[in-house]
N, C-alpha and C positions, 0 to 999 in steps of 0.2 A: 503493498499499501505505499502510496507516495506520501511525502511530507504534507502536501497541501491537504489532501483528503483527511489525514489524521488530525490537522489543525482544524478543520471543518466540523469533524464529528466531535472533537473535544468542545468546540464553542458550543455546539448544540446541547451536548449533554449538560453544559454549565447554564443554559437558560431555564430559568423556572418562572411558572405563572405568577404574577403578582396582581394585587388587588389596589385599585386606585380609590381615593376617598372621595365620595359625592358631596357636593354641596347640601346643606339641610333643607328640607322641604316641608311644609306643612302637610298633614295627613290628608289624603283624599277621602273622599266622602263616597260610601256604598249604601247610602241610605234608601236607594229605591229597592236594592236586595233585601236589606234588613227589614224594612217596615213590613213588608209581606209576612215575612217569617215572624215577626213579633206579633202580629195580629192572630195568625194562626196559633201561635204558643198560648196567648192569653185565653183564646177561644177553648183550645184544647184543655188547658189547666181548669178553666170553669166548668167545663164538661165532667171532667174527673171528680173535682169537689162536689158537683151536685150529685155524682153517682154513690158518694159515701167511701167508706173503706173498701178497699178492692183486694183481690187475692194475694197479693205479695205483703199484706199485713201492715200497709203505712197507716199512720195516726190519721184521725179524721181532722180536716182543716176547713177554713172558711175561706171564700174568695177574698175577703177583705184582708185577711192575714197573708196571702200571696203579694197584694200590691202594696203593702204597708200600712197597717192600721196605726192609729195615733197611740204612741207609746205612754204607759202609765206609770213608769219608773221613773227615777231620776238618771240622767245620763252620766256616763262614766267620763273621767278626764280625756281619755282617747276619743269618745264620741263627740265632746265639746269642741276638742281641735279639729276632728273631721267637718263639723258642721260650720265651723268657723268661715265668713264670707267678708270678704274686703274687695273693694273695687276702685279704679281711678279711671274716668273717663274725661276727654278733653276735646271740645269741638266748636261748633258755632251755634249761636241762638239768634232767635228774632222774637219780639214781642208785636202784639197787634190787637186789634178789636176783637171781642167775644164773639162766638157764633151764634148765640141766644141772648135774649134781653136781660137774663139774669147774669150774664157774664161782663165784668169789668175790663178782663184782659186775659190774653191767651198767650203762652209763652212755648215755643217749640225748640228743641235742641237735637242736633244730629250730631254725634261724637264717635270717633273710634276710642279703644281704650283696652285695659287688661284688668284682670280678676286673678285672685288666687285659685279659683276653680277652673278656669280655662284662659290660655294666654292671650289670644288675639280675639277680640270683640268689637262689635258695633252696638250702639245704643241709640233709642229714638226715646225722646221725652216728651210729653204733653203735659202743661198745667194750666189749670183754671183758676183765676183769681175772682171771686164773686163780686157781684155789685153790692149785695148787703153786707157791710162791713162787720156784721156780728157772725157771719158763717165762716167756716175755716176754708183755707185754699186746699184743692184736691188735684190729683193727677195720676198719671200712669207712666210707666217706663217699660221698654222691652229690650232686654239685653240679648243679643244674637252671638252665639259661639260660630266664629268664622271658619273654624276648621271643620265643623260639621253641620253646616248650615242646612244642607239638604235633607238631613236627617230630622228637621223640626226642632233641633235643640235650641230652646228660646225660654228665657227666665223672664217673667213678667210680674212686675210689683205694683201693688196699689198702693198710692200715695196719700197721706193725709197731714195737712200742716195746721196752722193756727190762723186766727182772722188775720187779714192783711193789715199791717201798720200803714203802708203807704200803697193804696191800690195800684197806682200807675207804675210800680216797679216789680221785677219778676221776683218771685219767692227764693228764699234762700236755706229753707229747713224743713224736712219733712220727716215723717216716721213712714215706715213701709211695711208691708205683709205680702208674702207670696201669693199670687193669683192663680187659681185653679186652671186658667187658661195656658199656664206654662206646659211645656211640650218637650219630647225628646229625652235628654237625661235628666230633665227637670219634672218630668211627668210625675203628679202624685206628691211633689215637694211641698214642704212647708217651711215657714220660717218668717222672721221679722228682724228690723233694724233701722238705721236712720241713714238719711241722706243730707249731705251739706253742699251747697252749691256757692259760686263765686262767678262774677260777671265782669267783663271789661269791655266798655262800649267802643267800637271802632268800625271803620269801613263805610261803604255806601248804604244807605237804606235802600231795601228792597220796596216795591210798590205796596201799599197799603200797610207798612209796617210803622210800629212806633220807635223802636230801638233794635239794633243789631251789634254783634260782636262776638267775642269769645267767651267761653263758659267752661268752667271746671266742676265736674262732680264727684264727690268722693262718698262712697258706699261703706257702712259697717254695720255687721249683724250676723245672724246665723241662717243657714239654709239646709236644712235635713232632707237628703233625697234618698229614694226608695231604694236604688242601687242595682237595679236590673232592667234599666232603660239605655244604658251606656254602651253603644256599640263598640267603643274603643277597647272594652274588655276583651273582644275576638281578636284583637291584634296579636299576629304571632302565632295563632292556634290553628 
């Protein structure tokens, strides 16, 4: 064998496959596949519960226990840590006239942000300042998980404030409760907390708006999820 051939074979033997590191990407959503399976699983579970104990000797349970009945005991320290919820969103706000005769002001905010329960999110806020100064300000906010938006993961919070001190200014403080309209990983969730807001007026006013600019929103509280509606648990299985 010639020297050149031996050199080529030696080079080939020294070559080994290597793995290149890919850039990090957000998880893709497979909600269309999971949603159908989730519905079928829930229906099958309900049918098994309605049939009572079966031949494998499983204990009798209720459908409510499968989807997360309200706990009656006190949460453990680990559970308190699991339920803790904090979030920060920063975006743009506008204020304008109310849509109904009993409304003095409407405040609308659209903002990206992050939470301790999902990394990338979008939030839409809507606040109502009542015309009657003795009535509290109210509102609603929807927090969308951008990594699994197609699966319907959305945390909806009902907001309650205090009677407005200055009805022409947007509200700055609310208490919140989880709304049953929450879905995806937050289906059947419960919880409560506080929302604090700050505003900075700037920019060109949009048509029919009173003020506009930047808004920051800080959430603090607890959210107890059922734990069986999160598709990310299937990752890598």
